[in-house]
C-alpha positions as CSV (number, residue, x, y, z in Angstrom):
1,M,83.1,126.8,82.2
2,K,85.0,124.7,79.7
3,I,88.6,123.5,80.4
4,R,90.5,123.8,77.1
5,L,93.9,122.6,78.3
6,D,95.5,119.5,79.7
7,T,98.8,120.1,81.4
8,H,99.7,116.6,82.6
9,V,100.0,114.0,79.8
10,H,102.3,111.0,79.5
11,S,103.1,109.3,76.2
12,A,105.2,106.2,75.5
13,F,108.2,108.4,76.3
14,S,107.2,107.7,80.0
15,F,107.8,104.1,81.1
16,D,104.1,103.7,82.0
17,G,102.7,105.6,79.0
18,R,100.8,103.3,76.6
19,D,100.4,105.4,73.5
20,S,102.6,107.4,71.1
21,L,103.0,111.1,71.5
22,E,101.3,111.7,68.2
23,D,98.3,109.6,69.2
24,M,98.0,111.5,72.5
25,V,98.0,114.8,70.5
26,R,95.2,113.4,68.3
27,A,93.3,112.4,71.5
28,A,93.6,116.0,72.8
29,L,92.2,117.3,69.5
30,N,89.3,114.8,69.7
31,Q,88.5,116.2,73.1
32,G,88.4,119.8,71.7
33,L,91.5,120.9,73.7
34,E,93.5,123.9,72.6
35,Y,96.6,123.3,74.7
36,V,98.3,120.1,75.7
37,C,101.5,119.8,77.8
38,F,103.5,116.5,77.9
39,T,105.1,115.8,81.2
40,E,107.2,112.7,80.7
41,H,108.6,111.0,83.7
42,V,112.2,111.7,84.7
43,D,113.1,109.3,87.5
44,F,116.4,108.7,89.4
45,N,115.2,106.3,92.1
46,T,116.9,103.0,91.1
47,G,113.8,101.1,92.4
48,D,111.5,103.0,90.0
49,D,110.5,101.2,86.8
50,G,111.2,104.5,85.0
51,Y,114.8,104.6,86.1
52,D,117.1,105.3,83.2
53,Y,114.1,105.2,80.8
54,Y,113.9,108.8,79.8
55,D,115.0,109.7,76.3
56,Y,115.4,113.5,76.0
57,E,116.6,113.4,72.4
58,G,113.8,111.1,71.1
59,Y,111.2,113.0,73.1
60,S,112.4,116.4,71.7
61,T,112.3,115.1,68.1
62,A,108.7,113.7,68.6
63,I,107.6,117.1,70.1
64,E,109.0,119.0,67.1
65,R,107.4,116.6,64.6
66,A,104.0,116.9,66.4
67,R,104.3,120.7,66.3
68,E,105.0,120.6,62.6
69,R,102.0,118.4,61.9
70,Y,99.4,119.8,64.4
71,G,100.8,123.1,65.4
72,E,98.0,125.1,63.7
73,E,95.3,123.1,65.5
74,I,96.7,122.8,69.0
75,V,99.5,124.3,71.2
76,I,101.8,121.5,72.1
77,L,104.0,122.1,75.1
78,K,107.1,120.3,76.3
79,G,107.4,119.5,79.9
80,I,108.6,116.9,82.4
81,E,107.6,115.4,85.7
82,F,110.7,115.1,87.8
83,T,110.5,112.9,90.8
84,E,111.9,114.1,94.1
85,P,114.2,116.9,92.8
86,H,115.5,117.6,96.4
87,L,117.1,114.1,96.4
88,Y,118.8,114.4,93.0
89,P,120.0,118.0,92.8
90,R,122.7,117.4,90.2
91,E,120.4,115.6,87.8
92,F,117.6,118.2,88.5
93,E,120.0,121.1,87.7
94,K,120.8,119.4,84.3
95,E,117.1,119.2,83.4
96,C,116.5,122.8,84.4
97,R,119.0,123.9,81.8
98,R,117.0,122.2,79.0
99,D,114.4,123.8,76.8
100,Y,111.2,122.8,78.6
101,D,108.0,124.9,78.7
102,M,107.2,123.5,82.2
103,I,108.9,121.6,84.9
104,M,106.6,119.7,87.2
105,A,107.9,118.0,90.3
106,G,106.3,115.0,92.0
107,L,106.7,113.1,95.2
108,H,106.2,109.4,94.6
109,W,108.3,107.4,97.1
110,Y,108.5,106.7,100.8
111,D,112.1,105.3,100.9
112,D,111.9,102.2,98.7
113,L,108.1,102.0,98.5
114,F,105.7,103.9,96.2
115,Y,102.9,105.8,98.0
116,G,100.3,103.6,96.2
117,D,101.9,100.4,97.2
118,I,99.7,98.3,99.5
119,R,102.8,97.1,101.3
120,L,103.4,100.7,102.5
121,R,99.9,100.8,104.1
122,R,100.5,97.5,105.7
123,K,103.8,98.6,107.2
124,Y,102.9,102.1,108.5
125,S,99.8,103.7,109.8
126,K,98.0,106.3,107.7
127,E,99.1,109.0,110.1
128,A,102.7,108.0,109.8
129,I,102.5,107.9,106.0
130,L,100.9,111.4,105.8
131,E,103.4,112.9,108.3
132,R,106.3,111.7,106.2
133,Y,104.7,112.7,102.9
134,F,104.1,116.3,104.0
135,R,107.6,116.5,105.6
136,D,109.2,115.4,102.3
137,L,106.9,117.8,100.3
138,K,108.2,120.6,102.5
139,S,111.8,119.7,101.7
140,M,111.0,119.6,98.0
141,L,109.2,122.9,98.0
142,E,112.0,124.6,99.9
143,V,114.4,123.5,97.1
144,G,112.0,125.0,94.5
145,E,113.2,125.9,91.0
146,F,110.3,124.0,89.4
147,D,107.1,125.5,88.1
148,V,104.3,123.1,89.2
149,L,103.7,120.8,92.1
150,A,102.1,117.6,90.8
151,H,99.2,115.9,92.5
152,L,99.3,117.5,96.0
153,D,97.5,115.1,98.3
154,L,98.8,112.0,96.4
155,P,98.2,109.6,99.2
156,G,94.5,110.6,99.1
157,R,94.3,108.9,95.7
158,Y,94.9,105.7,97.5
159,F,93.4,106.4,100.9
160,G,90.3,108.1,99.5
161,D,90.6,110.8,102.1
162,L,93.6,112.6,103.5
163,G,92.1,112.9,106.9
164,C,94.5,115.7,107.9
165,G,93.9,119.2,109.1
166,S,95.2,122.6,108.0
167,E,98.1,122.3,110.4
168,L,99.8,120.1,107.9
169,L,98.5,121.8,104.7
170,Q,98.9,125.4,105.6
171,P,102.7,125.5,105.7
172,L,102.8,123.8,102.3
173,C,100.4,126.3,100.8
174,E,102.5,129.1,102.2
175,L,105.6,127.6,100.6
176,L,103.8,127.3,97.3
177,V,103.1,131.0,97.4
178,S,106.5,132.2,98.7
179,H,108.4,130.1,96.2
180,D,106.1,131.0,93.3
181,I,105.2,127.3,92.6
182,V,101.8,126.5,91.1
183,P,99.8,123.5,92.3
184,E,98.1,121.4,89.7
185,V,94.5,120.3,89.9
186,N,94.8,116.6,89.0
187,T,91.6,114.9,87.8
188,S,92.7,111.3,88.1
189,P,90.9,110.5,91.4
190,F,87.6,110.5,89.6
191,R,89.0,107.6,87.5
192,N,89.9,105.8,90.7
193,G,86.3,106.0,92.0
194,Y,86.6,109.2,94.2
195,A,84.2,112.1,93.6
196,K,86.9,114.8,93.9
197,S,90.0,116.2,92.4
198,M,93.5,116.2,93.8
199,P,93.9,118.4,95.8
200,E,90.5,118.6,97.3
201,R,88.4,121.7,97.2
202,E,89.2,122.5,100.8
203,T,92.9,122.5,100.1
204,L,92.5,124.9,97.2
205,E,90.5,127.2,99.5
206,L,93.3,127.2,102.0
207,Y,95.8,127.9,99.2
208,L,93.6,131.0,98.3
209,K,93.6,132.2,101.9
210,C,97.4,131.9,101.9
211,G,97.6,134.3,98.9
212,G,97.8,131.7,96.1
213,Q,96.0,132.4,92.9
214,R,97.3,130.3,90.0
215,I,96.7,126.6,89.1
216,T,97.2,124.2,86.2
217,I,94.8,121.4,85.4
218,G,95.8,118.0,84.2
219,S,94.4,114.6,83.6
220,D,97.6,112.7,84.5
221,S,96.7,110.6,81.5
222,H,98.9,107.7,80.4
223,S,96.7,106.6,77.5
224,V,94.5,108.1,74.8
225,D,91.3,107.3,76.6
226,A,92.3,109.5,79.6
227,V,93.3,112.7,77.9
228,G,91.1,115.5,79.2
229,A,89.2,112.9,81.3
230,D,86.8,114.1,84.1
231,F,87.2,117.8,83.4
232,N,83.4,118.3,83.6
233,N,83.4,116.4,86.9
234,T,86.2,118.7,88.2
235,V,84.3,121.8,87.2
236,N,81.2,120.6,89.0
237,Y,83.1,119.5,92.1
238,L,85.2,122.7,92.5
239,G,82.3,125.0,91.6
240,E,82.9,128.5,92.9
241,T,86.4,127.7,94.1
242,L,87.5,127.2,90.5
243,K,86.2,130.6,89.6
244,K,88.4,132.3,92.1
245,L,91.6,130.8,90.6
246,D,93.6,131.7,87.6
247,C,94.0,128.6,85.4
248,G,96.9,128.6,82.9
249,I,99.8,127.0,81.1
250,F,103.5,127.5,81.1
251,V,105.3,128.6,77.9
252,Q,109.1,128.7,78.2
253,R,108.7,128.5,82.0
254,D,106.4,131.6,82.0
255,F,102.8,131.3,83.3
256,R,100.1,132.4,81.0
257,K,96.5,132.6,82.1
258,I,93.9,130.8,80.0
259,E,90.3,131.7,80.4
260,I,88.0,128.8,81.1
């Protein structure tokens, strides 16, 4: 199997992106990818470094220029990663009216602390953090109206292991299916020293048991060296589980299966 798409890419139009959108497209081409979806951060938490950073007009212009230059070599898709849409319904509704191919939603904050912040782990137990994380994920999924759930199991990127059972995960998998929201397979844990994707293989098996079928795959790259990173590791790790799932992209908010 060969993964020919990367559906989670950040350029300098995200506050933490290092390289230009055009450079990221060239990196995708160098990796032999046929599809790339940019998912620039849209953040409304005033404590987030990305607050008030997003430039829709500039981003849209850069996408069009890249399509004009590289459109015959690679499909360039326009998306966003909106943080906590259930907390910012008015702002989220505005973004939903715009011309995106894909809207991804992510959960990044526990009140005023980012889930990867060491201070959070000093302040609360692992169990308390996970309980809150899954409770807030449930609220976000119940709001719905987005296409893809970003990095399910996010705390696992920092804990190394979720350490929770299906009693927490199953309701979320059921909500993904009932609200027609696609989970992404995020390859970034491999770059953080963990030999697994996010979510883990067991979570995807539970998603399948709940009736789920579709996924996207993304590197969560913020620089040219991470575009398409660890796709081979992901294929090897997921093995037969990956073969049971339909991998795809979103074009004008419509899921399209891509054979891998």
